[in-house]
VMD Tcl script that builds the backbone (N, CA, C; Angstrom):
set m [mol new atoms 573]
animate dup $m
set s [atomselect $m all]
$s set {name element resname resid chain x y z} {
  {N N MET 1 A -162.555 68.538 45.681}
  {CA C MET 1 A -163.184 68.667 44.632}
  {C C MET 1 A -162.624 67.891 43.398}
  {N N ASN 2 A -163.072 67.029 42.691}
  {CA C ASN 2 A -162.225 66.005 41.841}
  {C C ASN 2 A -162.807 66.567 40.376}
  {N N LEU 3 A -161.256 66.988 39.958}
  {CA C LEU 3 A -161.111 67.443 38.391}
  {C C LEU 3 A -161.292 66.541 37.026}
  {N N GLU 4 A -161.468 66.729 36.333}
  {CA C GLU 4 A -161.874 65.325 35.092}
  {C C GLU 4 A -160.507 65.915 34.443}
  {N N LEU 5 A -158.998 65.141 34.327}
  {CA C LEU 5 A -158.435 65.258 33.677}
  {C C LEU 5 A -158.123 64.619 32.868}
  {N N THR 6 A -158.542 63.504 33.113}
  {CA C THR 6 A -158.164 62.230 31.502}
  {C C THR 6 A -158.045 63.253 30.200}
  {N N GLY 7 A -156.978 63.095 29.248}
  {CA C GLY 7 A -157.101 63.064 28.142}
  {C C GLY 7 A -156.634 64.877 27.784}
  {N N GLN 8 A -156.771 65.645 28.594}
  {CA C GLN 8 A -156.416 66.907 28.902}
  {C C GLN 8 A -155.026 67.036 28.617}
  {N N ARG 9 A -154.591 68.215 27.863}
  {CA C ARG 9 A -153.428 68.497 27.265}
  {C C ARG 9 A -152.856 69.556 28.382}
  {N N VAL 10 A -151.894 69.225 29.306}
  {CA C VAL 10 A -151.388 70.204 30.234}
  {C C VAL 10 A -150.125 70.313 29.860}
  {N N LEU 11 A -149.554 71.688 29.514}
  {CA C LEU 11 A -148.270 72.114 28.867}
  {C C LEU 11 A -147.638 72.643 30.311}
  {N N ILE 12 A -146.374 71.696 30.268}
  {CA C ILE 12 A -145.379 71.885 31.638}
  {C C ILE 12 A -144.009 72.904 31.049}
  {N N THR 13 A -143.666 74.071 31.428}
  {CA C THR 13 A -142.304 74.587 31.076}
  {C C THR 13 A -141.912 73.715 32.159}
  {N N GLY 14 A -140.078 73.809 32.038}
  {CA C GLY 14 A -139.515 73.043 33.031}
  {C C GLY 14 A -139.981 71.864 33.349}
  {N N GLY 15 A -140.199 71.041 32.075}
  {CA C GLY 15 A -141.022 69.942 32.882}
  {C C GLY 15 A -140.212 68.561 32.667}
  {N N SER 16 A -138.766 68.759 32.396}
  {CA C SER 16 A -138.322 67.232 32.446}
  {C C SER 16 A -137.157 67.216 33.408}
  {N N LYS 17 A -137.105 68.205 34.668}
  {CA C LYS 17 A -136.510 67.322 35.975}
  {C C LYS 17 A -137.440 68.240 36.967}
  {N N GLY 18 A -136.674 67.810 38.229}
  {CA C GLY 18 A -137.388 68.633 39.473}
  {C C GLY 18 A -138.634 68.016 39.506}
  {N N ILE 19 A -139.361 69.369 39.827}
  {CA C ILE 19 A -140.582 69.926 40.394}
  {C C ILE 19 A -141.644 69.336 38.915}
  {N N GLY 20 A -140.582 70.167 37.668}
  {CA C GLY 20 A -141.266 70.338 36.511}
  {C C GLY 20 A -142.013 68.523 36.338}
  {N N LEU 21 A -140.916 67.536 36.351}
  {CA C LEU 21 A -140.816 65.767 36.238}
  {C C LEU 21 A -142.118 65.581 37.325}
  {N N ALA 22 A -142.150 66.234 38.575}
  {CA C ALA 22 A -142.882 65.690 39.419}
  {C C ALA 22 A -144.368 65.836 38.923}
  {N N ILE 23 A -144.330 67.071 38.580}
  {CA C ILE 23 A -145.876 67.616 38.311}
  {C C ILE 23 A -146.613 66.827 36.752}
  {N N ALA 24 A -145.432 66.653 35.838}
  {CA C ALA 24 A -146.051 65.968 35.101}
  {C C ALA 24 A -146.598 64.498 34.876}
  {N N GLN 25 A -145.296 63.911 36.336}
  {CA C GLN 25 A -145.898 62.286 36.815}
  {C C GLN 25 A -147.612 62.567 37.530}
  {N N ALA 26 A -147.560 63.830 38.006}
  {CA C ALA 26 A -149.098 63.475 38.979}
  {C C ALA 26 A -150.135 63.711 37.887}
  {N N PHE 27 A -149.723 64.660 36.993}
  {CA C PHE 27 A -151.180 64.927 35.781}
  {C C PHE 27 A -151.231 63.235 34.810}
  {N N ALA 28 A -149.930 62.684 34.733}
  {CA C ALA 28 A -150.088 61.667 33.801}
  {C C ALA 28 A -150.769 60.856 34.723}
  {N N ALA 29 A -150.672 60.119 35.762}
  {CA C ALA 29 A -151.156 59.438 36.998}
  {C C ALA 29 A -152.744 59.915 36.978}
  {N N GLU 30 A -153.376 61.099 36.491}
  {CA C GLU 30 A -154.893 61.253 36.253}
  {C C GLU 30 A -155.592 61.633 34.645}
  {N N GLY 31 A -154.327 60.971 34.067}
  {CA C GLY 31 A -154.909 60.564 32.618}
  {C C GLY 31 A -154.786 61.963 31.901}
  {N N ALA 32 A -154.197 62.513 32.102}
  {CA C ALA 32 A -153.780 63.877 31.482}
  {C C ALA 32 A -152.679 63.639 30.647}
  {N N LYS 33 A -152.476 64.227 29.540}
  {CA C LYS 33 A -151.382 64.176 28.445}
  {C C LYS 33 A -150.577 65.104 28.857}
  {N N PRO 34 A -149.474 64.732 29.335}
  {CA C PRO 34 A -148.080 66.304 29.489}
  {C C PRO 34 A -147.724 66.299 28.248}
  {N N VAL 35 A -147.530 67.667 28.136}
  {CA C VAL 35 A -146.781 68.383 26.958}
  {C C VAL 35 A -145.310 68.916 27.352}
  {N N LEU 36 A -144.591 68.512 27.811}
  {CA C LEU 36 A -143.031 68.642 28.628}
  {C C LEU 36 A -142.674 69.806 27.489}
  {N N VAL 37 A -142.061 71.083 28.339}
  {CA C VAL 37 A -141.012 71.867 27.403}
  {C C VAL 37 A -139.502 72.165 28.468}
  {N N SER 38 A -138.513 71.934 27.905}
  {CA C SER 38 A -137.195 72.218 28.385}
  {C C SER 38 A -136.251 72.668 27.732}
  {N N ARG 39 A -135.180 73.083 28.093}
  {CA C ARG 39 A -133.825 73.330 27.346}
  {C C ARG 39 A -133.141 72.374 27.112}
  {N N ASP 40 A -133.439 71.087 27.858}
  {CA C ASP 40 A -132.293 69.930 27.851}
  {C C ASP 40 A -133.080 68.700 26.952}
  {N N ARG 41 A -132.207 68.476 25.503}
  {CA C ARG 41 A -132.893 67.165 25.376}
  {C C ARG 41 A -132.801 65.804 25.823}
  {N N ALA 42 A -131.683 65.872 26.753}
  {CA C ALA 42 A -131.146 64.535 27.333}
  {C C ALA 42 A -132.118 64.426 28.610}
  {N N ASN 43 A -132.537 65.192 29.002}
  {CA C ASN 43 A -133.597 65.074 30.121}
  {C C ASN 43 A -134.777 64.971 29.752}
  {N N LEU 44 A -135.157 65.458 28.879}
  {CA C LEU 44 A -136.648 65.341 27.942}
  {C C LEU 44 A -136.490 63.962 27.460}
  {N N ALA 45 A -135.678 63.296 27.288}
  {CA C ALA 45 A -135.879 61.880 26.803}
  {C C ALA 45 A -135.777 60.619 28.588}
  {N N HIS 46 A -135.342 61.504 29.303}
  {CA C HIS 46 A -135.296 60.933 30.487}
  {C C HIS 46 A -136.431 60.909 30.784}
  {N N ALA 47 A -137.155 61.922 31.059}
  {CA C ALA 47 A -138.794 62.378 31.595}
  {C C ALA 47 A -139.837 61.287 30.995}
  {N N VAL 48 A -139.659 60.757 29.410}
  {CA C VAL 48 A -140.604 60.407 28.844}
  {C C VAL 48 A -140.653 58.907 29.033}
  {N N GLN 49 A -139.527 58.668 29.097}
  {CA C GLN 49 A -138.913 57.052 29.761}
  {C C GLN 49 A -139.607 57.202 31.016}
  {N N ALA 50 A -139.397 57.623 31.644}
  {CA C ALA 50 A -140.137 57.683 33.004}
  {C C ALA 50 A -141.750 57.716 33.462}
  {N N ILE 51 A -142.251 58.650 32.646}
  {CA C ILE 51 A -143.761 58.824 32.348}
  {C C ILE 51 A -144.198 58.016 32.030}
  {N N GLU 52 A -143.666 57.532 30.916}
  {CA C GLU 52 A -144.301 55.942 30.054}
  {C C GLU 52 A -143.646 54.677 30.793}
  {N N ALA 53 A -142.835 54.408 31.989}
  {CA C ALA 53 A -142.653 53.368 32.359}
  {C C ALA 53 A -143.941 53.283 33.954}
  {N N ALA 54 A -144.124 54.650 34.152}
  {CA C ALA 54 A -145.318 54.818 35.508}
  {C C ALA 54 A -146.594 54.906 34.939}
  {N N HIS 55 A -146.622 55.261 33.710}
  {CA C HIS 55 A -148.030 56.006 33.722}
  {C C HIS 55 A -148.654 55.435 32.007}
  {N N HIS 56 A -147.587 54.646 31.105}
  {CA C HIS 56 A -148.049 54.304 30.075}
  {C C HIS 56 A -148.629 55.479 29.313}
  {N N ILE 57 A -148.124 56.551 29.399}
  {CA C ILE 57 A -148.778 57.443 28.062}
  {C C ILE 57 A -147.647 58.004 28.099}
  {N N THR 58 A -147.183 58.571 26.801}
  {CA C THR 58 A -145.773 59.217 26.105}
  {C C THR 58 A -145.990 60.355 25.739}
  {N N PRO 59 A -145.599 61.951 26.818}
  {CA C PRO 59 A -145.648 62.800 26.623}
  {C C PRO 59 A -144.917 63.641 25.277}
  {N N GLU 60 A -145.884 64.420 25.051}
  {CA C GLU 60 A -145.302 65.504 24.103}
  {C C GLU 60 A -143.852 66.453 24.311}
  {N N VAL 61 A -143.114 66.193 23.607}
  {CA C VAL 61 A -141.921 67.191 23.997}
  {C C VAL 61 A -141.346 68.295 23.451}
  {N N PHE 62 A -141.083 69.077 23.688}
  {CA C PHE 62 A -140.470 70.295 22.939}
  {C C PHE 62 A -139.273 70.481 23.548}
  {N N GLU 63 A -138.615 71.255 22.519}
  {CA C GLU 63 A -136.692 71.645 23.278}
  {C C GLU 63 A -137.429 72.753 22.719}
  {N N ALA 64 A -136.953 74.426 23.653}
  {CA C ALA 64 A -137.304 75.370 23.655}
  {C C ALA 64 A -136.633 75.846 24.899}
  {N N ASP 65 A -135.645 77.170 24.945}
  {CA C ASP 65 A -135.761 78.204 25.824}
  {C C ASP 65 A -136.547 79.373 25.705}
  {N N LEU 66 A -137.229 79.520 26.697}
  {CA C LEU 66 A -138.539 80.104 26.973}
  {C C LEU 66 A -138.042 81.524 27.208}
  {N N GLY 67 A -136.674 81.806 27.880}
  {CA C GLY 67 A -136.245 82.922 28.045}
  {C C GLY 67 A -135.746 84.097 26.603}
  {N N LEU 68 A -135.714 83.226 25.953}
  {CA C LEU 68 A -135.359 83.744 24.435}
  {C C LEU 68 A -136.305 84.756 23.481}
  {N N PRO 69 A -136.385 85.457 23.283}
  {CA C PRO 69 A -137.612 86.427 22.288}
  {C C PRO 69 A -137.980 85.323 21.144}
  {N N GLY 70 A -138.941 85.112 20.975}
  {CA C GLY 70 A -139.365 84.423 19.736}
  {C C GLY 70 A -139.713 82.966 19.566}
  {N N SER 71 A -138.682 82.495 20.929}
  {CA C SER 71 A -139.003 80.980 21.537}
  {C C SER 71 A -140.368 80.228 21.471}
  {N N ALA 72 A -140.979 81.223 22.303}
  {CA C ALA 72 A -141.957 80.872 22.793}
  {C C ALA 72 A -143.081 81.035 21.578}
  {N N GLU 73 A -143.078 82.219 20.930}
  {CA C GLU 73 A -144.258 82.404 20.384}
  {C C GLU 73 A -143.782 80.982 18.936}
  {N N LYS 74 A -143.267 80.367 18.541}
  {CA C LYS 74 A -142.334 79.426 18.063}
  {C C LYS 74 A -143.104 78.589 18.454}
  {N N LEU 75 A -143.042 77.870 19.864}
  {CA C LEU 75 A -143.123 77.127 20.310}
  {C C LEU 75 A -145.132 77.035 20.181}
  {N N CYS 76 A -145.809 77.900 20.931}
  {CA C CYS 76 A -147.494 77.961 20.863}
  {C C CYS 76 A -147.624 77.914 19.232}
  {N N GLN 77 A -146.873 77.988 18.141}
  {CA C GLN 77 A -147.431 77.714 16.829}
  {C C GLN 77 A -147.330 76.375 16.388}
  {N N GLN 78 A -146.703 75.546 17.163}
  {CA C GLN 78 A -146.383 74.106 16.914}
  {C C GLN 78 A -147.074 73.639 18.113}
  {N N VAL 79 A -147.789 73.830 19.284}
  {CA C VAL 79 A -148.494 72.960 20.219}
  {C C VAL 79 A -149.640 72.729 20.405}
  {N N GLY 80 A -150.350 73.733 19.945}
  {CA C GLY 80 A -151.748 73.652 19.212}
  {C C GLY 80 A -152.505 73.967 20.648}
  {N N ASP 81 A -153.623 73.590 21.374}
  {CA C ASP 81 A -154.275 73.831 21.690}
  {C C ASP 81 A -153.921 73.030 23.428}
  {N N ILE 82 A -154.545 73.767 24.673}
  {CA C ILE 82 A -153.698 73.481 25.647}
  {C C ILE 82 A -154.619 73.651 26.574}
  {N N ASP 83 A -155.473 72.556 27.726}
  {CA C ASP 83 A -156.322 72.810 28.647}
  {C C ASP 83 A -155.522 73.778 29.953}
  {N N VAL 84 A -154.280 72.702 30.229}
  {CA C VAL 84 A -154.196 73.683 31.573}
  {C C VAL 84 A -152.418 73.778 30.955}
  {N N LEU 85 A -151.711 75.122 31.397}
  {CA C LEU 85 A -150.260 75.329 31.243}
  {C C LEU 85 A -149.647 75.780 32.834}
  {N N VAL 86 A -148.806 74.952 33.187}
  {CA C VAL 86 A -148.299 75.308 34.064}
  {C C VAL 86 A -146.907 75.727 33.793}
  {N N ASN 87 A -146.597 76.791 34.303}
  {CA C ASN 87 A -145.563 78.103 34.274}
  {C C ASN 87 A -144.419 77.377 35.450}
  {N N ASN 88 A -143.443 76.574 35.342}
  {CA C ASN 88 A -142.910 76.010 36.023}
  {C C ASN 88 A -141.347 76.431 35.889}
  {N N ALA 89 A -140.988 76.557 34.924}
  {CA C ALA 89 A -139.147 76.594 34.725}
  {C C ALA 89 A -139.305 77.949 35.445}
  {N N GLY 90 A -137.940 77.801 35.895}
  {CA C GLY 90 A -137.501 79.073 37.136}
  {C C GLY 90 A -136.197 78.063 37.383}
  {N N LEU 91 A -135.269 79.300 37.726}
  {CA C LEU 91 A -133.713 78.970 38.349}
  {C C LEU 91 A -133.242 79.999 39.351}
  {N N ALA 92 A -132.245 79.434 40.152}
  {CA C ALA 92 A -131.874 80.410 41.133}
  {C C ALA 92 A -130.525 80.547 40.571}
  {N N ALA 93 A -129.750 81.504 40.160}
  {CA C ALA 93 A -128.095 81.399 40.182}
  {C C ALA 93 A -127.576 82.954 41.059}
  {N N GLY 94 A -126.423 81.825 41.719}
  {CA C GLY 94 A -125.590 83.005 42.598}
  {C C GLY 94 A -126.220 83.448 43.806}
  {N N LEU 95 A -125.119 83.696 44.881}
  {CA C LEU 95 A -125.664 83.854 46.250}
  {C C LEU 95 A -124.641 85.258 46.195}
  {N N SER 96 A -125.236 86.115 46.619}
  {CA C SER 96 A -124.287 87.480 46.924}
  {C C SER 96 A -125.176 88.674 47.311}
  {N N PRO 97 A -124.305 89.337 48.222}
  {CA C PRO 97 A -124.944 90.695 48.386}
  {C C PRO 97 A -124.676 91.592 47.287}
  {N N LEU 98 A -126.217 92.428 46.848}
  {CA C LEU 98 A -126.755 92.565 45.733}
  {C C LEU 98 A -125.496 93.965 45.215}
  {N N HIS 99 A -124.538 94.148 46.184}
  {CA C HIS 99 A -123.320 95.086 45.405}
  {C C HIS 99 A -122.241 94.154 45.127}
  {N N GLU 100 A -121.939 92.547 45.259}
  {CA C GLU 100 A -121.449 91.831 44.403}
  {C C GLU 100 A -122.052 90.979 43.795}
  {N N GLY 101 A -123.195 91.239 43.426}
  {CA C GLY 101 A -123.921 90.298 42.345}
  {C C GLY 101 A -123.140 90.242 41.146}
  {N N ASN 102 A -123.339 89.012 40.499}
  {CA C ASN 102 A -123.195 88.646 38.756}
  {C C ASN 102 A -124.255 89.497 37.768}
  {N N ILE 103 A -123.824 90.270 37.109}
  {CA C ILE 103 A -124.841 90.817 36.179}
  {C C ILE 103 A -125.649 89.299 35.347}
  {N N ASP 104 A -124.498 88.472 35.006}
  {CA C ASP 104 A -124.739 87.250 33.998}
  {C C ASP 104 A -125.717 86.515 34.734}
  {N N ASP 105 A -125.526 87.054 36.185}
  {CA C ASP 105 A -126.609 85.571 36.863}
  {C C ASP 105 A -128.054 86.269 36.893}
  {N N TRP 106 A -128.141 87.437 37.414}
  {CA C TRP 106 A -129.045 88.355 37.177}
  {C C TRP 106 A -130.438 88.363 35.616}
  {N N GLU 107 A -129.256 88.413 35.001}
  {CA C GLU 107 A -130.101 88.484 33.347}
  {C C GLU 107 A -130.671 87.039 33.414}
  {N N GLN 108 A -129.862 86.057 33.929}
  {CA C GLN 108 A -130.206 84.833 33.392}
  {C C GLN 108 A -131.733 84.373 34.192}
  {N N MET 109 A -131.644 84.830 35.914}
  {CA C MET 109 A -132.530 84.439 36.484}
  {C C MET 109 A -134.384 85.453 35.655}
  {N N ILE 110 A -133.611 87.037 35.524}
  {CA C ILE 110 A -134.942 87.536 34.918}
  {C C ILE 110 A -135.283 87.159 33.805}
  {N N ASP 111 A -134.719 86.679 32.436}
  {CA C ASP 111 A -134.808 86.146 31.351}
  {C C ASP 111 A -136.069 84.711 31.585}
  {N N THR 112 A -135.296 83.783 32.431}
  {CA C THR 112 A -136.400 82.284 32.731}
  {C C THR 112 A -137.536 82.558 33.834}
  {N N ASN 113 A -137.157 83.402 34.994}
  {CA C ASN 113 A -138.395 83.342 35.970}
  {C C ASN 113 A -139.480 84.406 35.249}
  {N N ILE 114 A -138.991 85.810 35.352}
  {CA C ILE 114 A -139.867 86.379 34.365}
  {C C ILE 114 A -140.251 86.774 32.977}
  {N N LYS 115 A -139.446 86.281 32.140}
  {CA C LYS 115 A -139.678 86.851 31.077}
  {C C LYS 115 A -140.384 85.525 30.025}
  {N N GLY 116 A -139.812 84.598 30.405}
  {CA C GLY 116 A -140.441 83.184 30.085}
  {C C GLY 116 A -141.470 82.950 30.672}
  {N N LEU 117 A -142.094 83.387 31.646}
  {CA C LEU 117 A -143.623 82.873 31.896}
  {C C LEU 117 A -144.187 84.252 31.259}
  {N N LEU 118 A -143.815 85.194 31.094}
  {CA C LEU 118 A -144.211 85.722 30.267}
  {C C LEU 118 A -144.879 85.645 28.686}
  {N N TYR 119 A -143.531 85.373 28.111}
  {CA C TYR 119 A -143.529 85.082 26.440}
  {C C TYR 119 A -144.602 83.353 26.325}
  {N N ILE 120 A -144.231 82.755 26.715}
  {CA C ILE 120 A -145.263 81.736 26.863}
  {C C ILE 120 A -146.642 81.436 27.249}
  {N N THR 121 A -147.403 82.239 28.507}
  {CA C THR 121 A -148.516 82.498 28.897}
  {C C THR 121 A -149.135 83.796 28.157}
  {N N ARG 122 A -148.288 84.517 27.005}
  {CA C ARG 122 A -148.790 85.382 26.140}
  {C C ARG 122 A -148.563 84.482 24.995}
  {N N GLY 123 A -148.369 83.601 24.293}
  {CA C GLY 123 A -148.619 82.556 23.594}
  {C C GLY 123 A -149.763 81.619 23.993}
  {N N ILE 124 A -149.953 81.008 24.757}
  {CA C ILE 124 A -150.862 80.397 25.325}
  {C C ILE 124 A -152.669 80.689 25.821}
  {N N ALA 125 A -152.022 81.754 26.020}
  {CA C ALA 125 A -153.367 82.560 27.034}
  {C C ALA 125 A -154.696 83.221 25.868}
  {N N PRO 126 A -154.226 83.464 24.796}
  {CA C PRO 126 A -155.140 83.424 23.620}
  {C C PRO 126 A -155.911 82.418 23.246}
  {N N LEU 127 A -155.177 81.418 23.183}
  {CA C LEU 127 A -155.806 80.091 22.592}
  {C C LEU 127 A -156.772 79.423 23.582}
  {N N MET 128 A -155.977 79.926 25.085}
  {CA C MET 128 A -157.342 79.296 26.145}
  {C C MET 128 A -159.009 80.373 26.032}
  {N N VAL 129 A -158.219 81.517 25.731}
  {CA C VAL 129 A -159.759 82.843 25.577}
  {C C VAL 129 A -160.449 82.026 24.375}
  {N N ALA 130 A -159.624 81.736 23.362}
  {CA C ALA 130 A -160.601 81.231 21.936}
  {C C ALA 130 A -161.284 80.049 22.498}
  {N N GLN 131 A -160.679 79.247 22.890}
  {CA C GLN 131 A -162.000 77.947 23.274}
  {C C GLN 131 A -162.383 77.993 24.840}
  {N N GLY 132 A -162.416 79.201 25.163}
  {CA C GLY 132 A -163.313 79.749 26.502}
  {C C GLY 132 A -163.253 79.191 27.754}
  {N N PHE 133 A -162.119 78.424 27.940}
  {CA C PHE 133 A -161.666 77.960 28.910}
  {C C PHE 133 A -159.863 77.467 29.164}
  {N N GLY 134 A -159.545 77.589 30.749}
  {CA C GLY 134 A -157.900 76.861 30.782}
  {C C GLY 134 A -158.251 76.993 31.960}
  {N N HIS 135 A -156.885 76.779 32.500}
  {CA C HIS 135 A -155.895 77.001 33.805}
  {C C HIS 135 A -154.415 77.054 33.954}
  {N N ILE 136 A -154.135 78.043 34.268}
  {CA C ILE 136 A -153.064 78.887 34.109}
  {C C ILE 136 A -152.467 78.439 35.552}
  {N N LEU 137 A -151.265 77.890 35.975}
  {CA C LEU 137 A -150.487 77.186 37.119}
  {C C LEU 137 A -149.038 77.896 37.105}
  {N N ASN 138 A -148.919 79.269 38.168}
  {CA C ASN 138 A -147.600 79.504 38.177}
  {C C ASN 138 A -146.952 79.248 39.042}
  {N N ILE 139 A -145.956 78.374 39.387}
  {CA C ILE 139 A -144.843 78.202 40.178}
  {C C ILE 139 A -144.150 79.272 40.550}
  {N N GLY 140 A -144.388 79.484 42.001}
  {CA C GLY 140 A -143.749 80.866 42.652}
  {C C GLY 140 A -143.029 80.100 43.510}
  {N N SER 141 A -142.526 81.044 44.458}
  {CA C SER 141 A -142.068 80.739 45.197}
  {C C SER 141 A -142.243 81.003 47.200}
  {N N ILE 142 A -141.764 80.802 48.003}
  {CA C ILE 142 A -142.138 81.459 49.624}
  {C C ILE 142 A -141.027 82.776 48.959}
  {N N ALA 143 A -140.004 82.526 48.326}
  {CA C ALA 143 A -139.112 83.545 47.963}
  {C C ALA 143 A -140.331 84.959 47.387}
  {N N GLY 144 A -140.951 84.562 46.726}
  {CA C GLY 144 A -142.056 85.843 46.619}
  {C C GLY 144 A -143.148 86.316 47.414}
  {N N ARG 145 A -142.597 85.660 48.855}
  {CA C ARG 145 A -143.188 86.602 49.919}
  {C C ARG 145 A -142.448 87.047 50.854}
  {N N GLU 146 A -140.882 86.242 51.085}
  {CA C GLU 146 A -140.140 86.998 51.630}
  {C C GLU 146 A -138.821 86.946 50.867}
  {N N VAL 147 A -137.892 87.408 51.706}
  {CA C VAL 147 A -136.725 87.547 51.052}
  {C C VAL 147 A -135.768 86.652 51.947}
  {N N TYR 148 A -134.167 86.593 51.324}
  {CA C TYR 148 A -133.149 86.017 52.292}
  {C C TYR 148 A -132.146 86.393 51.969}
  {N N PRO 149 A -131.227 86.361 52.706}
  {CA C PRO 149 A -129.995 87.076 52.621}
  {C C PRO 149 A -129.366 86.533 51.894}
  {N N GLN 150 A -128.726 87.262 50.671}
  {CA C GLN 150 A -128.127 87.268 49.361}
  {C C GLN 150 A -128.771 86.240 48.024}
  {N N GLY 151 A -129.943 86.303 48.074}
  {CA C GLY 151 A -131.251 86.121 47.483}
  {C C GLY 151 A -131.914 86.935 46.739}
  {N N ASN 152 A -131.155 87.971 47.044}
  {CA C ASN 152 A -132.033 89.262 46.412}
  {C C ASN 152 A -132.819 89.372 45.039}
  {N N VAL 153 A -132.042 88.838 43.810}
  {CA C VAL 153 A -132.862 88.997 42.146}
  {C C VAL 153 A -133.279 87.967 42.558}
  {N N TYR 154 A -133.177 86.493 43.312}
  {CA C TYR 154 A -134.024 85.428 42.930}
  {C C TYR 154 A -135.376 85.913 43.450}
  {N N CYS 155 A -135.143 86.447 44.772}
  {CA C CYS 155 A -136.335 86.963 45.601}
  {C C CYS 155 A -137.308 87.605 44.209}
  {N N ALA 156 A -136.706 88.734 43.872}
  {CA C ALA 156 A -137.502 89.621 43.653}
  {C C ALA 156 A -138.212 89.072 42.127}
  {N N THR 157 A -137.367 88.258 41.367}
  {CA C THR 157 A -138.021 87.191 40.335}
  {C C THR 157 A -139.267 86.877 40.716}
  {N N LYS 158 A -138.744 86.004 41.899}
  {CA C LYS 158 A -140.564 85.542 42.402}
  {C C LYS 158 A -141.484 85.973 42.938}
  {N N HIS 159 A -141.496 88.069 43.514}
  {CA C HIS 159 A -142.253 88.604 43.533}
  {C C HIS 159 A -143.114 89.041 42.625}
  {N N ALA 160 A -142.144 89.108 41.310}
  {CA C ALA 160 A -143.103 89.399 40.507}
  {C C ALA 160 A -143.694 88.602 39.887}
  {N N VAL 161 A -143.023 86.839 40.017}
  {CA C VAL 161 A -144.341 86.153 39.139}
  {C C VAL 161 A -145.675 86.114 40.766}
  {N N ASP 162 A -145.497 86.917 41.852}
  {CA C ASP 162 A -146.372 86.945 42.820}
  {C C ASP 162 A -147.707 88.091 42.079}
  {N N ALA 163 A -147.119 88.883 41.738}
  {CA C ALA 163 A -147.908 90.220 40.868}
  {C C ALA 163 A -148.680 89.594 40.026}
  {N N LEU 164 A -147.242 89.160 38.734}
  {CA C LEU 164 A -148.257 88.217 37.393}
  {C C LEU 164 A -149.270 87.529 37.513}
  {N N ASN 165 A -148.977 86.760 38.807}
  {CA C ASN 165 A -150.340 85.818 39.219}
  {C C ASN 165 A -151.104 86.875 39.331}
  {N N LYS 166 A -151.560 87.070 40.328}
  {CA C LYS 166 A -152.732 88.213 40.498}
  {C C LYS 166 A -153.032 88.888 39.547}
  {N N GLY 167 A -152.142 89.717 38.235}
  {CA C GLY 167 A -152.791 90.248 37.399}
  {C C GLY 167 A -153.565 89.012 36.583}
  {N N MET 168 A -152.931 87.879 36.056}
  {CA C MET 168 A -153.376 87.455 35.224}
  {C C MET 168 A -154.936 86.854 35.601}
  {N N ARG 169 A -155.398 86.717 36.885}
  {CA C ARG 169 A -156.184 86.503 37.427}
  {C C ARG 169 A -157.348 87.577 36.752}
  {N N ILE 170 A -157.204 88.069 37.322}
  {CA C ILE 170 A -157.944 89.441 37.356}
  {C C ILE 170 A -158.350 89.486 35.826}
  {N N ASP 171 A -157.230 89.736 34.724}
  {CA C ASP 171 A -157.591 89.603 33.365}
  {C C ASP 171 A -158.026 88.615 32.730}
  {N N LEU 172 A -157.770 86.964 32.837}
  {CA C LEU 172 A -158.420 86.580 32.413}
  {C C LEU 172 A -159.436 85.552 33.022}
  {N N LEU 173 A -160.198 85.854 34.206}
  {CA C LEU 173 A -161.523 85.635 34.693}
  {C C LEU 173 A -162.830 85.699 33.754}
  {N N PRO 174 A -162.907 86.964 33.270}
  {CA C PRO 174 A -163.879 87.165 32.209}
  {C C PRO 174 A -164.032 86.122 31.038}
  {N N HIS 175 A -162.759 85.536 30.606}
  {CA C HIS 175 A -162.365 84.367 29.639}
  {C C HIS 175 A -163.059 82.972 30.736}
  {N N HIS 176 A -163.087 82.815 31.630}
  {CA C HIS 176 A -163.621 81.515 31.979}
  {C C HIS 176 A -161.871 80.741 32.250}
  {N N ILE 177 A -161.499 81.403 32.844}
  {CA C ILE 177 A -159.616 80.807 33.012}
  {C C ILE 177 A -159.425 81.192 34.092}
  {N N LYS 178 A -158.754 80.046 34.506}
  {CA C LYS 178 A -158.748 79.926 36.047}
  {C C LYS 178 A -157.049 80.222 36.071}
  {N N VAL 179 A -156.326 81.288 37.106}
  {CA C VAL 179 A -155.282 81.076 37.194}
  {C C VAL 179 A -154.866 80.882 38.847}
  {N N SER 180 A -153.716 80.058 39.309}
  {CA C SER 180 A -153.489 79.854 40.632}
  {C C SER 180 A -152.065 79.536 40.660}
  {N N ALA 181 A -151.709 79.635 41.771}
  {CA C ALA 181 A -150.173 79.723 42.003}
  {C C ALA 181 A -149.834 79.044 43.495}
  {N N ILE 182 A -149.073 78.029 43.101}
  {CA C ILE 182 A -148.303 77.179 43.726}
  {C C ILE 182 A -147.204 78.068 44.598}
  {N N ASN 183 A -146.823 78.223 46.073}
  {CA C ASN 183 A -145.437 78.619 46.406}
  {C C ASN 183 A -144.591 77.968 47.305}
  {N N PRO 184 A -143.895 77.152 46.878}
  {CA C PRO 184 A -143.287 76.101 47.739}
  {C C PRO 184 A -141.937 76.802 48.622}
  {N N GLY 185 A -141.824 76.417 49.801}
  {CA C GLY 185 A -140.675 76.767 50.352}
  {C C GLY 185 A -139.497 75.877 49.694}
  {N N MET 186 A -138.301 75.419 50.682}
  {CA C MET 186 A -137.360 75.273 50.604}
  {C C MET 186 A -137.714 73.346 50.145}
  {N N VAL 187 A -137.098 73.074 48.426}
  {CA C VAL 187 A -137.028 72.199 48.144}
  {C C VAL 187 A -136.077 71.669 47.204}
  {N N GLU 188 A -135.590 70.401 47.725}
  {CA C GLU 188 A -134.224 69.876 46.538}
  {C C GLU 188 A -134.250 70.060 45.231}
  {N N THR 189 A -133.637 70.813 44.763}
  {CA C THR 189 A -133.324 70.534 43.737}
  {C C THR 189 A -132.034 70.748 43.033}
  {N N GLU 190 A -131.740 70.537 41.592}
  {CA C GLU 190 A -130.641 70.522 40.869}
  {C C GLU 190 A -129.687 72.411 40.953}
  {N N PHE 191 A -130.659 73.373 41.372}
  {CA C PHE 191 A -130.244 74.780 41.178}
  {C C PHE 191 A -129.836 74.768 42.822}
}
mol reanalyze $m
mol bondsrecalc $m
mol representation Tube
mol addrep $m
């Protein structure tokens, strides 16, 4: 299927490095306009340079921590209409058996991997409903289908992404909004 992406605005959370930057590059190569969201201003600047050099497109950038209540709402007030939302922001923190787990690591993974996805989707989905179309792409993980030793909470968050993806698809189908998931296996990342 050939999708026309030229000129479409694609918001990518965690879009300044790793998988998110690769996604932004791929969309830019098809003529889409990436809208990058990241907590890290320096990485955003690097991502802009990389996309401009490769595709002669200047992405829009927003610095935000979507795991914080109110941050996604503020972002959605600034960003305007979005054609495609890529929920990519996520992280794994700590490897330990559950009984030795670090609660701060758990909170960080839950805030980023689940709450961040929920908050930004809650802000963008009504805009898509109002425009009568859109596509939400959730980046999960094979860890959302299988578990591995000492990955208990990370795997739980990615299982939640899988369930949320299925629920979103049911809820948004009547509004002509597509919902898809990509669940990569082992990928070289900075975490």
